[in-house]
N, C-alpha and C positions, 0 to 999 in steps of 0.2 A: 709103447709107453705103461709105464710100471702101476700096480694094481696099487690103488691108492690107501686100502684097508695096511697091507705088505710095508708100505712107508710108514705108515702112521705107527706102525710097533717098531720100526727098524728107527724113527725118528725119539721114539717117548723113549727108547733105554737109552738111546746116545746123551739126551738131554739127562735122566737121571742118572747115568753116569758120569758127568761130569764133574771131577772134583772140586776145582776151582774154578773165580770167576775168568782167566785166557784159557783154560778147556773149554767152559760155557761158550765164550766168545767164538770161537773153532768152529763149535756147533752148530753155532746160528748162523754163521758166513755160510756154512757148508751146505746150510740149507737153505738160508731166505737173502742171502747176497747176491749179485751181478750175477754167477756162474753157480748159482746153487742148486740144488735138482728141482724143490721147488718152483723156482725161478726160470729154469729150464722147462719143465712139463708143464708151465703156463705158456709159452715161449712157444711150445710143438703145439698149441690147440689151434693152429691153422690149420694145419694140412686133415684136422678128422671136419667129417660131415656134420651137418646144422644139429642133429638131433647129440652125436657123439659129444660136439663140444659144449650143447647144453649142460649135457648130465656131469661129462666130466670137469667143465669150470665152477660149477657147483659143487663137487665136491674137493675141489684144490684149493676154494676159496675157505671152505668149511676146515680143511686140513691147515690151510696156512695161520686162520685165525683161534686153533688149536696150537698150534706149535709156537705164538708167538706168547698166548696167554702162559704157557708149559711152560717156556721160557724165562720170562718173568716170573712167572714162582720159585724157579730154581735159583735166581739171580737173587732173587734177597732171601733167601734161605745160605746161600752161601755168602753174602755178602755179611750176614748177621753172624754166621760163623767167623768168620776170618774177622770182625767187630771183636767179640766175646775173647777169639785168642790172642790179637793183639792185647786189648786190657787187661788180661789174666796176666801175659808178660811183664806189662809196664806197670802194674799195681804194688803200691807203697802200702805197706803197714803203717800206718798212722797210730798204734796202740804203743808202739816203740816210746819211750821216755825221751822227753828233749834234753838233748846233751847240756849241762851250766854254762860253755862257753856261748853256746847259741839262742841264751834267753835273750828272750826281745823285752825292751824298756818305755815305762809310756813316757811320753814327748812332755814337756815343763809345761808348755802352752796348756797339753791336757789336763795335768795335775794343776794349775792353776784355775783354771775353767773346773773344776770340782770342787774346790776350796773355794773361791767366791759364789758357787752356786748353794753349796752346804750351806756359807753363813746365811744369807740371805734366806735361805729357804728357811734356816732355823728363824727366822725374825719375822715370818708369814708372806714370802715374797713367791710370786709365782714365776715361771720362766715364758718368756714368749718369744714365739721368731719370726721371721717376716725373708721375702725374699731377696738377694743378692744384686740382681736386676732389677731398680726401682726409677717410677717415674718422677718426673722434675716436680710434683705436687708435694709428693709423701716427702722427697728428698730434700728439698729448699722453703718453696713455695707456705707449703702447712706449718713450715718452724721458723716462721716470719725472717725467710731471708730474699731479700731481696734481689732483683734482675741482676744490679750491681754491684752486687756481692762479690768480694775478693772468693773464697770458695768456688765460686759459681765460674771464675776462669780457666779457660782450657788445660793451662799448663799445671792447673793442681787436679784434674776432676775427669775420668777417663769417660766419654759421651759415647753414645751407640744410637747410629744413626734410624730413626723410625722410619722405615720403606714404605709405611701407606701416608706419609706424609713431609712434606718439603719443609714445610716450618719448623724452624731451631726448637722453639720450645716444648716442640710433641717430642724430640727426643729422649731417649733413656739413657741412665747412667748409672755406673757398675756405684752404689751405693757409697759416701763418702764415710759414714758413721751408721751408726745404729738405732739412730732418732727415728728413722721412716719405722721403727716398729711401735714407738710409744703412739703415733699419731692412728697405726692401723688397729692397734689396741682400744684407742678411744673410740673410732669409730665403731667400731664390733662389740663393746662390753662397757656395760654401765658404770660409773663410780658406784662404792669406793673400790678403787683400781689401786694394786700394789703389785707390780712385775719387775723385773730384770732383767735385760733383752741382750744375752750374749750373740756375737756371729764375727764373722770375718767381715772386714772394713777394706776399701780401696783409695788412695791416692796416689798422684804422682808425686814420689820422693824415694830417695834411696840416698842411706848413708848410715854411721853406725847405731844411729837411734830411728831411724825412719824407714820402712820398708814399704813398698808398690802392694802388697798385701799386710794385713795387721789383724788382728783379733781385740776388740771394744766387748766391753758391757757397761748397760745404759740402765739406771734407774727410774721408776714413774712411781709416783703415788697421789695419786688425787679424792678427795672429798672433802666435807663441808669444814673442817676444823684444822687440818694442815697448816703449820706453821713454819717456820725458818727455824725455829730452835727441835721441831721434831725431825727436821734435819740434821740439823748439826748433831744432836744424840744418836741418830741414825747413824753416821758415818763416822764418827767417834768409837762407837761399838765395833763396827766392823775394822778399821785398821787395829786395834785392838786383838781380837780375833784372829784375823787375819795374819799381823806380824805376830802372835802368842806373847802379847806380853800385857802386863796386870795393867801398864800406864805406860801412855806415851801422850806428850807436850804435841797439840795442832793449831794451828790459828786459822782463820780465815781471812783472805785478802779483797777487797774490791774486785769485780774483772766486769767482763762485758761478755756474753753471748747472746746472740737475737732470739735464742727459743725462750731466756729466762729474763727474769727482772724482779725484783735484782738478783745478781749475780756474782758470785765470789770464787774464787780458787783455793784450792786446802792444802796446806802445807804441814807437814809432822817431821819436829825432832829429829836429828839426827850430829853425828859427829863424821866430818871429811876431814881425810887427811889425803896424801898424795899414795898412797897404797891401800885403802880401807874406809869404807861408808860402813857405818852401823848406826843403825836405825835407833832411833829411843833416847838417845844421851846425846848431851854434849850444847853447842852454842848455835850450831849452824842449824838451815831449814831445806825441806825438799819439796817441794809442788808433787803432790799426786793426784790432782782431778780435780775436774768440774761441777758447779753444781750451781743450783739455784731455785727461786720459786716459778713454777711455770707460766710462760708469758700468756695474758689471757687470749691475745691474739692466737696463738697456738690452741688454746682452749678450744675458741669459737672454730678454729679449721678443722679441728676432730671431734665438733658436734656436740661438747658441751659446755653448757650456760657457766661464763668465767664470773656472775655473780650470785650465782648459786652454791660454784665449786672451785677451789684451788687447791695447790699440790706441789710438792717441790721434784727435783730430777735430778741424776747426777751421772756422769760418767769416766770413765777411765780406760786403759789400755792393758788387757790381758799380761801382754810380751811384757810390758815396764815392769808388769807387779813383779811376772818372773826372773826379771832382770834383777830388780830390788831382793828380792826375798833369795834366791840362789846365786846370784853374784856374778852372774852371764855378763861379760862386758862387753858385746857386740852384737844388735837385733838380729843382723845381717846373717850369723853362724843359725838362727834357728828354723832358716831353710833352706841349707844347701845340702839337705841329707845326708850330712858324714856320720857313720856308722861310729865312730869312737869319740864325736860331741856326745852324740845320745845317750853313749854308753858311758860317759863322765857326767852326765847331768840330768839323765833320764833317771825315774822312780825303775822297782821289780812291779811284775803285773801283779795284781788283784789287792795294791796298797792303796784302797779305799779312805776318800776324803768324808769324814762328817765331825760333825759337831763332839759326839760321845767318846767317838775312839780315838780323835785325833786327827788334824790338817795334814802340816809336813808328813810327820812321820817320820823325822832324821834320819832315822832306822834304813832307811828305803831308799835314801838316795843314794846314787849309783857313784860315789865317789871314791 
């Protein structure tokens, strides 16, 4: 039987001389495989006397443990070396300048988001956010929408089963509007409240002016003295700033929303022809948003006393604003990931929107 010390020196040299993982694996098989040298020596222990078997067995076990540790250590070093070599070979020089023809564009919806937030931010509004997956209380019940309301029907709303309950009323919804953020804000913030809630919303609809996922922004103001006059003044200042006009005709038509009373829809003046829509001039009208005074039931659901506080709310679609301001005819193209479309309608990077530096900054429009 081989001398253990001599074998230890030999296997140590074999392991250290392995130049890559493949050759290291060959060394491991030669030593510890089914027909490896250490394995064969252990099989031959049966032919030794009890004393020799005890001494040789202890030595072989120690040798096997040391060999396994040496193999694992060498394997880690070789693997690290191979990874570093691969990374060095595949590295990209990120300091190279971007070629002008490959420059990205800011999506019109992202641009409109910045513009609207900049305007309301200048008015003192804070931005509030909430989850896309809502429970029915925040999405419907707290907003004064009864169980038989048309908006709660399966053909209009995406429902998500609650695996912990068989009751349909406990199922979740992919939010149909950003109004649940208003309820969550009232639950966690005491008046006075002045927030806007932009974000994605989802409804089962798809045509040139509707998509299953779209973007909304809603506003909420609550204090002890807010009136409909404040609402009208706020929205008039908004549309003037947004469309960058010194004056714009507006009107309010009575409407119905379960979460506001009284409710109204706001129209802006425009000129419509077969080939053009001009905002701010002409004898035509264009509906742009819904608004109203917050219903007492909604205040009560949010934990606010309607006998002490009142407020107003409004909501409008960011995608539709982008279509109006930048002449985009089909809402579906917003979500088709067409680079040519984005190059045409998008904005150059770093073209930030602000009330002082300008909103749309038409020089940045990639036309």
